Wavefront OBJ file of the C-alpha trace (Angstrom):
o trace
v 37.311 -84.900 37.671
v 41.014 -84.114 37.671
v 42.459 -81.652 40.108
v 43.599 -78.346 38.675
v 47.164 -77.283 39.288
v 48.129 -73.731 40.212
v 51.153 -71.541 40.556
v 50.035 -70.010 43.854
v 51.140 -67.014 45.881
v 49.737 -65.744 49.160
v 51.240 -62.775 50.988
v 49.978 -61.966 54.469
v 48.709 -58.411 54.790
v 47.970 -58.670 58.495
v 46.998 -61.327 60.987
v 43.483 -61.646 59.556
v 43.620 -60.746 55.860
v 45.436 -62.218 52.886
v 45.852 -61.026 49.340
v 45.631 -63.917 46.907
v 47.472 -63.941 43.598
v 47.660 -67.091 41.510
v 47.971 -68.501 38.018
v 45.465 -70.926 36.528
v 46.822 -73.397 34.018
v 43.683 -73.451 31.880
v 44.975 -75.928 29.295
v 47.625 -76.755 26.752
v 48.111 -77.041 23.009
v 51.007 -77.284 20.597
v 52.097 -75.651 17.361
v 55.078 -75.468 15.059
v 58.204 -74.111 16.715
v 58.834 -71.773 13.806
v 55.461 -70.116 14.389
v 56.494 -69.163 17.916
v 60.173 -68.332 17.457
v 60.131 -66.792 13.988
v 63.518 -65.985 12.499
v 65.444 -67.245 15.529
v 67.475 -70.312 14.575
v 66.117 -73.641 15.748
v 69.622 -74.450 17.023
v 69.199 -71.638 19.534
v 65.641 -72.086 20.767
v 65.500 -75.901 20.637
v 68.227 -76.073 23.260
v 66.145 -73.970 25.642
v 62.550 -75.049 25.031
v 60.904 -78.462 24.497
v 60.275 -79.557 20.911
v 59.218 -82.926 19.493
v 60.102 -84.863 16.353
v 57.375 -83.004 14.432
v 58.934 -79.651 15.398
v 55.933 -78.919 17.608
v 56.292 -77.004 20.861
v 53.985 -77.255 23.901
v 52.182 -74.044 24.830
v 50.268 -73.112 27.967
v 47.224 -70.898 28.406
v 48.079 -69.388 31.756
v 45.402 -67.145 33.220
v 46.233 -64.871 36.148
v 44.025 -63.897 39.084
v 44.419 -61.166 41.688
v 42.106 -60.551 44.618
v 42.483 -56.826 45.344
v 39.786 -56.939 48.005
v 36.694 -55.274 46.594
v 37.892 -55.990 43.060
v 38.673 -59.499 41.914
v 40.400 -59.563 38.565
v 41.019 -62.332 36.045
v 43.519 -61.785 33.242
v 42.539 -63.732 30.095
v 40.322 -66.798 30.251
v 41.892 -69.492 28.087
v 40.271 -71.249 25.149
v 37.325 -72.472 27.226
v 35.433 -75.744 26.895
v 33.138 -74.979 23.958
v 33.834 -77.221 20.946
v 35.753 -75.193 18.365
v 37.428 -77.811 16.201
v 40.912 -76.647 15.183
v 42.359 -80.111 15.719
v 45.709 -78.922 14.396
v 46.442 -77.331 17.799
v 45.877 -80.574 19.733
v 44.239 -78.928 22.733
v 44.367 -81.037 25.884
v 44.103 -80.895 29.676
v 41.504 -78.130 29.356
v 39.976 -76.981 32.627
v 36.701 -75.367 33.590
v 37.801 -71.954 34.830
v 34.768 -71.812 37.139
v 35.966 -74.999 38.831
v 39.504 -73.621 38.984
v 38.289 -70.553 40.846
v 36.047 -72.644 43.104
v 39.051 -74.698 44.210
v 40.536 -71.459 45.540
v 37.326 -70.372 47.233
v 35.876 -68.052 44.579
v 32.668 -68.112 42.588
v 32.646 -66.876 39.002
v 29.949 -64.410 40.041
v 32.435 -62.738 42.389
v 34.826 -61.760 39.597
v 34.467 -58.018 39.041
v 36.864 -57.527 36.122
v 38.187 -59.648 33.263
v 41.143 -58.054 31.471
v 41.502 -59.490 27.968
v 44.908 -58.952 26.452
v 43.261 -59.452 23.047
v 40.362 -61.377 21.596
v 41.995 -64.324 19.861
v 40.141 -67.543 20.677
v 42.854 -68.934 22.979
v 42.690 -65.889 25.249
v 38.960 -65.186 25.637
v 37.158 -68.478 24.964
v 36.503 -69.032 28.659
v 34.317 -65.925 28.865
v 31.317 -68.001 27.770
v 30.295 -71.635 28.161
v 27.518 -74.034 27.150
v 25.141 -75.055 29.923
v 23.593 -78.515 30.299
v 20.949 -77.583 27.707
v 23.539 -76.460 25.190
v 22.696 -72.794 25.713
v 25.454 -70.193 25.661
v 26.020 -68.526 29.051
v 28.295 -65.755 30.296
v 30.926 -67.166 32.644
v 31.443 -63.964 34.649
v 28.009 -62.295 34.624
v 28.919 -59.504 37.055
v 32.295 -58.588 35.583
v 33.398 -55.777 33.349
v 35.332 -57.291 30.456
v 38.117 -54.971 29.297
v 39.390 -54.679 25.723
v 40.059 -51.829 23.283
v 37.738 -50.437 20.646
v 40.465 -51.094 18.097
v 40.745 -54.783 18.988
v 36.967 -55.208 19.114
v 36.550 -53.742 15.633
v 39.350 -55.951 14.384
v 37.562 -59.000 15.784
v 34.406 -58.062 13.861
v 36.192 -57.398 10.578
v 39.522 -59.230 10.679
v 41.945 -59.325 7.805
v 42.883 -62.611 6.140
v 45.859 -63.023 8.484
v 43.597 -63.209 11.545
v 40.368 -64.483 10.032
v 40.407 -67.754 12.002
v 41.594 -66.200 15.255
v 38.256 -64.708 16.325
v 35.125 -66.632 17.286
v 31.918 -64.598 17.662
v 30.482 -66.944 20.294
v 33.246 -66.019 22.730
v 32.184 -62.429 23.358
v 29.034 -61.512 21.444
v 26.825 -62.356 24.437
v 29.141 -60.401 26.734
v 28.851 -57.354 24.484
v 25.078 -57.658 24.155
v 24.803 -57.780 27.962
v 26.655 -54.461 28.205
v 29.618 -56.027 29.971
v 32.291 -55.333 27.351
v 34.302 -52.183 28.055
v 35.978 -50.912 24.871
v 38.772 -48.529 25.736
v 40.017 -45.904 23.313
v 43.632 -45.332 24.259
v 46.294 -43.181 22.634
v 49.802 -44.532 22.237
v 51.595 -44.634 25.608
v 48.412 -43.600 27.438
v 47.657 -45.414 30.688
v 44.161 -46.158 31.926
v 43.757 -46.717 35.655
v 41.006 -49.263 36.228
v 41.407 -48.600 39.952
v 44.416 -47.898 42.206
v 46.786 -50.811 41.742
v 45.776 -51.747 38.197
v 46.473 -49.840 35.001
v 46.223 -50.801 31.359
v 48.171 -49.700 28.284
v 47.731 -50.381 24.594
v 50.351 -52.266 22.625
v 50.626 -53.075 18.922
v 52.393 -55.677 16.791
v 50.998 -59.138 17.435
v 47.554 -57.723 16.739
v 46.089 -54.238 16.972
v 45.034 -52.656 20.238
v 46.276 -55.283 22.690
v 46.073 -54.554 26.402
v 49.087 -54.855 28.701
v 48.302 -54.828 32.427
v 50.527 -53.500 35.203
v 49.375 -54.663 38.636
v 50.695 -53.616 42.044
v 50.093 -55.977 44.940
v 51.395 -56.405 48.457
v 53.565 -59.232 47.206
v 55.113 -57.453 44.298
v 54.322 -55.947 40.945
v 53.296 -57.922 37.872
v 53.184 -57.251 34.160
v 50.633 -59.375 32.309
v 51.252 -58.805 28.610
v 49.431 -61.589 26.792
v 51.147 -62.161 23.457
v 53.400 -59.096 23.600
v 55.852 -61.229 25.600
v 54.142 -64.641 25.453
v 57.108 -66.757 26.593
v 60.314 -66.224 28.508
v 62.370 -66.673 25.323
v 60.522 -63.704 23.805
v 62.236 -61.312 26.197
v 65.090 -61.478 23.665
v 64.440 -58.632 21.177
v 65.131 -60.793 18.097
v 62.708 -63.504 19.211
v 59.422 -62.595 17.538
v 56.646 -65.016 16.662
v 56.059 -65.558 12.960
v 52.342 -65.111 13.637
v 52.779 -61.490 14.752
v 50.979 -59.187 12.320
v 53.726 -56.565 12.210
v 57.127 -57.948 13.189
v 59.138 -54.706 13.327
v 56.403 -52.955 15.298
v 56.117 -55.939 17.631
v 59.838 -55.640 18.462
v 59.565 -51.914 19.201
v 56.455 -52.321 21.352
v 57.878 -55.286 23.230
v 61.022 -53.358 24.155
v 58.884 -50.502 25.492
v 56.808 -52.876 27.611
v 59.886 -54.608 29.005
v 61.557 -51.305 29.885
v 58.454 -50.113 31.717
v 58.042 -53.432 33.506
v 61.686 -53.364 34.568
v 61.434 -49.793 35.852
v 58.310 -50.746 37.784
v 60.111 -53.806 39.246
v 57.532 -56.147 37.752
v 57.623 -59.874 37.350
v 56.671 -60.832 33.796
v 53.857 -63.373 33.609
v 54.067 -65.604 30.515
v 50.746 -66.703 29.056
v 52.039 -69.330 26.626
v 55.219 -70.629 28.253
v 54.676 -74.250 29.311
v 57.962 -74.286 31.265
v 58.333 -70.872 32.930
v 55.321 -69.269 34.631
v 56.902 -65.884 35.339
v 60.286 -64.246 35.800
v 61.960 -61.212 37.278
v 63.741 -58.792 34.945
v 67.286 -57.408 34.928
v 69.223 -54.934 32.826
v 71.962 -56.465 30.668
v 73.732 -53.708 28.763
v 71.198 -52.035 26.496
v 68.634 -54.788 26.832
v 66.338 -56.333 29.433
v 66.753 -60.028 30.137
v 65.144 -62.607 32.410
v 66.414 -62.788 35.964
v 65.017 -65.388 38.331
v 62.731 -67.818 36.503
v 59.840 -69.487 38.292
v 58.779 -72.775 36.691
v 55.272 -73.861 35.916
v 53.888 -76.209 38.544
v 52.293 -78.432 35.931
v 54.610 -81.146 34.576
v 52.578 -81.534 31.376
v 54.659 -80.212 28.468
v 52.726 -81.483 25.440
l 1 2 3 4 5 6 7 8 9 10 11 12 13 14 15 16 17 18 19 20 21 22 23 24 25 26 27 28 29 30 31 32 33 34 35 36 37 38 39 40 41 42 43 44 45 46 47 48 49 50 51 52 53 54 55 56 57 58 59 60 61 62 63 64 65 66 67 68 69 70 71 72 73 74 75 76 77 78 79 80 81 82 83 84 85 86 87 88 89 90 91 92 93 94 95 96 97 98 99 100 101 102 103 104 105 106 107 108 109 110 111 112 113 114 115 116 117 118 119 120 121 122 123 124 125 126 127 128 129 130 131 132 133 134 135 136 137 138 139 140 141 142 143 144 145 146 147 148 149 150 151 152 153 154 155 156 157 158 159 160 161 162 163 164 165 166 167 168 169 170 171 172 173 174 175 176 177 178 179 180 181 182 183 184 185 186 187 188 189 190 191 192 193 194 195 196 197 198 199 200 201 202 203 204 205 206 207 208 209 210 211 212 213 214 215 216 217 218 219 220 221 222 223 224 225 226 227 228 229 230 231 232 233 234 235 236 237 238 239 240 241 242 243 244 245 246 247 248 249 250 251 252 253 254 255 256 257 258 259 260 261 262 263 264 265 266 267 268 269 270 271 272 273 274 275 276 277 278 279 280 281 282 283 284 285 286 287 288 289 290 291 292 293 294 295 296 297 298 299 300 301
């Protein structure tokens, strides 16, 4: 079994205790560059991000984990290992997230919270798995799984634009077990899960996404899922063609970036195969990337 690669942080709290914060590269896929970069000219983005002769770009599924002490939180869970077809995306190098956690000394049963940015299959598929008998099991049986009521309803009755993005087997068992927490948040309302972690709703890519703001002893992090999926998307004009509402996505993204900048957050990029996270800086009226921290995994396709 191949060894899983991590972007790993560890800040010493005192001589005996450590707070662990790390990324899990849960797998890769690829899609058309135009789907990810929208109206931005290929001449611009192709000089800054890998693209092949088929115009396909490599994408990561970068989960994030923070050990807050009593609370151990996973942000998104990748596409998982259940067979889903969708050969177009060319999924590869998929990892068992339970094994990934075990390599860092954690059992899946220890995870207390799973924050799901939204419920598209590439973000929540790892919440369930098939056991050796082919039976569906909950990956994190003791964890509260956080989403919004709006996103949950959308997953049950999606429009034609998102019809293939939701798979019932990813979260139905979690919901039936009473582990799915469906927040009802007003615009700009924050929900404090516990001191150090708050969630806000964001629109645009899909309805009722969750953006997480985490404060740790080694810095603050903004985990935004597909609001700012890649470092290039910090640019206001760079909006994925697959966003449901492009103009709204721009407005919401700018709000998230401003708040992350004011909170001195590092932006964690879920889909960027090259850059794992970056600091933010003010450039005139806009926020831009500061120091970029590369992915530790050399796989780009």
